[in-house]
C-alpha positions in Angstrom: -10.2 17.1 -5.4 -12.7 14.8 -7.0 -12.3 11.0 -7.0 -10.4 9.9 -10.1 -12.1 8.2 -13.0 -10.6 4.8 -13.8 -10.0 4.0 -17.4 -9.6 0.3 -18.4 -7.4 -0.2 -21.5 -6.2 -3.3 -23.3 -2.5 -3.5 -24.3 -3.5 -2.8 -27.9 -5.6 0.2 -26.9 -2.8 1.6 -24.8 -0.4 1.0 -27.7 -2.6 2.9 -30.1 -3.0 5.8 -27.6 0.7 6.1 -27.0 1.5 6.3 -30.7 -1.4 8.7 -31.5 0.2 11.8 -29.9 3.0 13.0 -27.6 3.2 11.3 -24.2 3.1 14.7 -22.4 -0.3 15.5 -23.8 -1.7 12.1 -23.0 -0.3 12.2 -19.4 -1.8 15.7 -19.0 -5.2 14.3 -19.9 -4.8 11.7 -17.1 -3.6 14.4 -14.6 -0.1 13.0 -14.1 3.4 13.4 -15.5 4.7 11.6 -18.5 7.1 9.7 -16.2 4.2 8.4 -14.2 2.2 7.5 -17.3 5.2 5.7 -18.7 5.2 3.3 -15.7 1.9 1.9 -17.0 3.3 1.4 -20.4 6.3 -0.4 -19.0 4.1 -2.6 -16.8 2.1 -3.7 -19.9 5.3 -4.0 -22.1 4.0 -1.4 -24.5 6.7 0.3 -26.5 6.8 4.2 -26.6 8.1 6.6 -29.3 11.7 7.5 -28.9 12.9 11.1 -28.3 12.5 13.2 -31.4 9.8 10.9 -33.0 7.1 13.6 -33.2 9.5 16.3 -34.4 10.6 14.0 -37.3 6.9 13.3 -38.1 6.1 17.1 -38.2 9.0 17.7 -40.5 7.7 15.1 -43.0 10.0 12.3 -41.9 9.0 8.7 -41.6 10.4 7.6 -38.2 10.2 3.9 -37.4 7.2 2.8 -35.3 7.9 0.0 -32.8 5.7 -3.1 -33.0 3.7 -4.4 -30.1 5.2 -7.6 -28.8 3.0 -10.7 -28.0 1.7 -11.0 -24.5 4.5 -12.3 -22.3 4.6 -14.1 -19.0 3.4 -12.1 -16.0 2.4 -9.2 -18.3 -1.2 -8.0 -17.9 -3.5 -8.0 -20.9 -5.5 -5.1 -19.5 -4.6 -2.1 -17.2 -6.8 0.2 -15.1 -5.3 3.7 -15.2 -6.6 6.5 -12.9 -7.6 9.7 -14.6 -7.2 12.7 -12.3 -8.4 16.3 -12.7 -6.0 18.4 -14.8 -3.3 20.4 -13.0 -4.7 23.7 -14.2 -7.6 23.4 -11.8 -5.2 23.1 -8.9 -3.1 26.1 -10.0 -6.1 28.4 -9.8 -6.2 28.0 -6.0 -6.1 31.4 -4.2 -2.9 32.1 -2.4 -3.5 33.6 1.1 -1.4 36.3 2.6 0.6 35.0 5.6 2.3 37.7 7.8 5.2 36.7 9.9 5.7 38.9 13.0 9.0 40.6 13.5 9.0 39.9 17.2 6.6 37.2 18.5 5.4 37.9 22.0 3.0 34.9 22.3 3.4 31.7 20.4 0.9 29.2 19.0 0.1 26.4 21.4 1.9 23.8 19.2 5.0 26.0 19.0 5.0 26.3 22.8 4.8 22.5 23.1 7.6 22.1 20.7 9.8 24.5 22.7 8.9 22.5 25.8 10.0 19.3 24.2 13.3 20.9 23.3 14.3 21.7 26.9 17.0 19.5 28.3 16.2 17.7 31.6 19.3 19.2 33.3 18.8 22.7 31.8 19.5 24.3 28.5 17.9 23.4 25.2 18.3 21.0 22.3 18.7 22.5 18.8 16.6 19.9 17.0 13.6 17.6 17.2 14.1 14.2 15.6 11.4 12.7 13.4 11.2 9.2 11.9 14.2 9.1 9.5 14.1 12.9 9.0 14.9 15.9 11.3 11.5 17.5 12.1 13.0 20.7 13.3 16.6 21.9 13.4 18.2 25.4 13.7 21.2 27.2 14.8 21.4 29.9 17.4 21.1 32.6 14.7 18.0 31.1 13.1 16.2 29.9 16.2 13.8 32.8 16.7 13.1 33.1 13.0 12.2 29.4 12.7 9.7 29.6 15.5 8.1 32.8 14.1 7.7 31.1 10.7 6.0 28.1 12.3 3.8 30.3 14.5 2.6 32.2 11.4 2.1 29.1 9.3 0.1 27.3 12.1 -2.2 30.3 12.6 -2.8 30.6 8.8 -3.8 26.9 8.4 -6.0 27.0 11.4 -7.8 30.1 10.0 -8.7 27.9 7.0 -10.2 25.2 9.2 -7.3 22.8 9.4 -5.7 21.1 12.4 -2.1 20.9 13.6 -1.1 17.6 15.2 2.2 17.3 17.0 2.8 13.9 18.6 5.6 11.6 19.8 6.2 8.3 18.0 4.6 5.5 20.0 7.7 3.2 19.5 10.2 5.9 20.4 9.2 8.9 22.7 12.3 10.8 21.6 11.1 11.0 18.0 8.3 13.3 16.9 5.7 13.8 14.1 4.2 17.1 12.9 1.2 16.9 10.6 -1.4 19.2 9.2 -4.8 17.6 8.9 -6.7 19.2 6.1 -10.5 19.1 6.7 -10.4 15.5 7.9 -8.2 14.2 5.1 -5.0 12.2 5.8 -2.4 14.2 7.7 0.5 15.9 5.8 3.9 15.8 7.5 5.9 19.0 7.8 9.6 19.6 8.4 11.6 22.9 9.0 15.3 22.5 9.0 18.4 24.7 8.4 20.6 24.0 5.5 24.1 22.9 6.5 26.8 24.0 4.2 29.9 21.9 3.5 33.3 23.3 2.8 36.8 21.8 2.4 38.6 21.7 5.7 41.6 24.0 6.1 44.2 22.3 8.2 45.4 24.1 11.3 49.1 24.5 12.0 48.9 21.7 14.6 47.3 19.3 12.0 50.0 20.3 9.4 52.7 19.6 11.9 51.2 16.2 12.8 50.9 15.2 9.1 54.5 16.3 8.4 55.8 14.3 11.5 53.6 11.2 11.3 52.6 11.1 7.6 48.9 11.2 8.4 46.4 13.4 10.3 43.1 13.0 12.1 41.9 16.1 10.4 38.4 16.0 8.8 38.1 16.3 5.1 35.2 18.7 5.3 33.9 21.3 7.7 30.2 21.7 8.3 28.5 24.9 9.4 24.9 26.3 9.5 24.1 28.5 6.5 21.3 30.5 8.0 19.0 29.3 5.1 15.9 27.6 6.3 14.1 24.9 4.3 10.4 24.1 4.7 9.3 20.7 3.4 5.9 19.1 3.0 5.4 15.4 2.5 3.3 14.9 -0.7 1.8 11.8 -2.2 3.4 10.5 -5.4 0.0 10.9 -7.1 -0.8 13.2 -8.7 2.5 14.7 -9.9 3.4 18.4 -10.0 2.9 19.4 -6.3 5.7 21.5 -4.9 7.1 20.1 -1.7 10.1 22.2 -0.7 10.6 26.0 -0.1 13.7 27.9 0.9 15.1 31.4 0.8 15.7 32.7 -2.7 17.4 35.8 -4.0 14.1 37.5 -4.8 11.9 35.9 -2.2 12.4 34.9 1.5 10.8 31.8 3.0 8.4 34.1 4.9 7.1 35.5 1.6 6.3 32.0 0.4 4.2 30.8 3.3 1.0 31.5 1.4 2.1 29.1 -1.3 2.9 26.6 1.4 -0.6 26.8 2.8 -2.1 26.1 -0.7 0.4 23.2 -1.3 -0.6 21.6 2.0 -4.2 21.7 1.0 -3.4 20.3 -2.4 -1.3 17.6 -0.8 -4.2 16.8 1.6 -6.6 16.4 -1.4 -4.1 14.3 -3.3 -3.5 12.1 -0.2 -7.2 11.5 0.1 -7.4 10.5 -3.5 -4.5 8.1 -3.0 -6.1 6.8 0.2 -9.4 6.2 -1.7 -7.4 4.4 -4.4 -5.7 2.2 -1.8 -9.0 1.4 -0.2 -10.4 0.5 -3.6 -7.5 -1.7 -4.3 -7.7 -3.2 -0.8 -11.4 -3.9 -1.4 -10.7 -5.4 -4.8 -8.0 -7.6 -3.3 -10.3 -8.7 -0.5 -13.0 -9.5 -3.1 -10.4 -11.4 -5.2 -9.3 -13.3 -2.1 -12.9 -14.2 -1.2 -13.6 -15.4 -4.7 -10.4 -17.5 -4.6 -11.4 -18.9 -1.2 -14.9 -19.7 -2.4 -13.4 -21.4 -5.5 -11.0 -23.3 -3.3 -13.8 -24.5 -1.0 -16.0 -25.4 -4.0 -13.2 -27.4 -5.5 -12.7 -29.1 -2.1 -16.4 -29.7 -1.9 -16.6 -31.7 -5.2 -13.3 -33.5 -4.3 -15.0 -34.6 -1.1 -18.1 -35.4 -3.0 -16.1 -37.8 -5.3 -14.5 -39.3 -2.2 -17.9 -39.8 -0.7 -19.2 -41.4 -3.9 -16.2 -43.8 -4.0 -16.6 -44.6 -0.3 -20.3 -45.4 -0.7 -19.5 -47.6 -3.7 -16.9 -49.5 -1.7 -19.3 -49.9 1.2 -22.0 -51.2 -1.1 -19.6 -53.7 -2.5 -18.4 -54.7 0.9 -22.0 -55.0 2.2 -22.8 -57.4 -0.7 -19.7 -59.4 0.0 -20.6 -59.7 3.7 -24.2 -60.9 2.8 -22.9 -63.4 0.3 -20.4 -64.6 2.9 -23.2 -64.9 5.6 -25.3 -66.9 3.2 -22.4 -69.3 2.4 -21.8 -69.7 6.2 -25.4 -70.4 6.9 -25.5 -73.1 4.1 -22.2 -74.6 5.2 -23.2 -75.0 8.8 -25.7 -77.9 9.3 -29.1 -77.0 10.5 -28.6 -79.0 13.7 -25.7 -76.6 14.6 -27.8 -73.5 14.2 -28.0 -72.9 17.9 -29.0 -69.6 19.6 -25.5 -68.2 19.6 -25.0 -68.9 15.9 -28.4 -67.3 15.1 -27.5 -64.2 17.2 -24.2 -63.9 15.4 -25.8 -64.1 12.0 -28.3 -61.4 13.0 -25.6 -59.2 14.3 -23.5 -59.6 11.1 -26.6 -58.8 9.1 -27.0 -55.5 10.9 -23.4 -54.7 10.2 -23.9 -55.2 6.5 -27.1 -53.1 6.6 -25.2 -50.3 8.4 -22.5 -50.5 5.9 -24.8 -50.6 2.8 -25.7 -47.0 1.6 -28.8 -48.6 -0.1 -30.3 -49.2 3.3 -31.4 -45.6 3.1 -31.4 -44.8 -0.7 -33.1 -41.4 -0.3 -30.1 -40.2 1.7 -27.5 -41.0 -0.9 -27.8 -38.1 -3.4 -25.7 -35.0 -2.7 -26.4 -31.4 -3.8 -24.3 -30.5 -6.9 -25.2 -26.8 -6.6 -24.4 -26.2 -3.0 -24.5 -22.9 -1.0 -21.8 -21.9 1.4 -23.5 -23.6 4.4 -23.8 -26.9 2.5 -20.1 -26.7 1.4 -19.0 -26.1 5.0 -21.1 -29.0 6.3 -19.8 -31.5 3.8 -16.2 -30.5 4.3 -16.6 -30.8 8.1 -18.2 -34.3 7.7 -15.5 -35.3 5.2 -12.8 -34.3 7.7 -14.5 -36.2 10.5 -14.8 -39.4 8.4 -11.2 -39.1 7.4 -10.2 -38.8 11.0 -12.3 -41.8 11.9 -10.6 -43.8 9.2 -7.2 -42.9 10.5 
């Protein structure tokens, strides 16, 4: 599956597109369902034609056309919509023939490992492998052999097409498992095989009837649950693009074994779709990272000029203070009689003069100007110096 093309539309352009032809046709051009495309319209607050609008138009009617509202708060003015390949290209995929043996003598290596994990420490066997929030494998005594033959045939079929089966335990819980098919290096596709459990109303036993008649209530369950013998094979599929089948089970005209070829194709399509979705996530992640970097650069630049203003004010204050000190020293020198200008007095005047010179930025006028078009290194240097000076002042 090729990487999707990203179409950028303004709200007005999206509005004109939605009201130009039926949503199903527009969504098909974008390689998604009308429900998925409607999410973009909803995000941009773009009204859509109501049900029956196009039929009324074809019959010569004049149905009302909703107006585009003004841009509201938190509503984007533009949207970027991915355009996937049309579904027809996926439907042309060749369906392989997968044969399930009547009696399996040797199992695939992953099937053997799964059976090993099902063995109880004290003997016997569990009847299910638990996944994360979903049973990975479950069966009854009657469907056990059939379930493993189906998995064996499916694993061999996907390996013949160059794919890999990965069966692992969850790192956070060794009693939970994960089964994935890795399609040619693409993101793994999770797989589950479970037996349908049928529910029926509980028929009370004589003992339960007697208890209810005697005590007015009974501990009897409302429903009874029993294995149906019908196996269900499920494949995790990405939500984009729409239209990928994800569940297969026994039908009146077709058993699950007869549908394994379709499952192989669906796994490959799901792998392609998962890669497209992963690439889109990476693109969004990179775009978010770039946005974050730009925001951080803008923040640092704003902080740089804020520090520059503080530095300018600080130099102006120091210059004023240096002038005041020099004026004060002149007044002191004039006020003290020349006969009292001893060595200690002259040393103090010299020291006070050096303090004024150190304080006065005009002592080194060529060092006063700052760069108003700084690079990243100059911004970092000024911010560090500004932080040090603020610390010294405290």
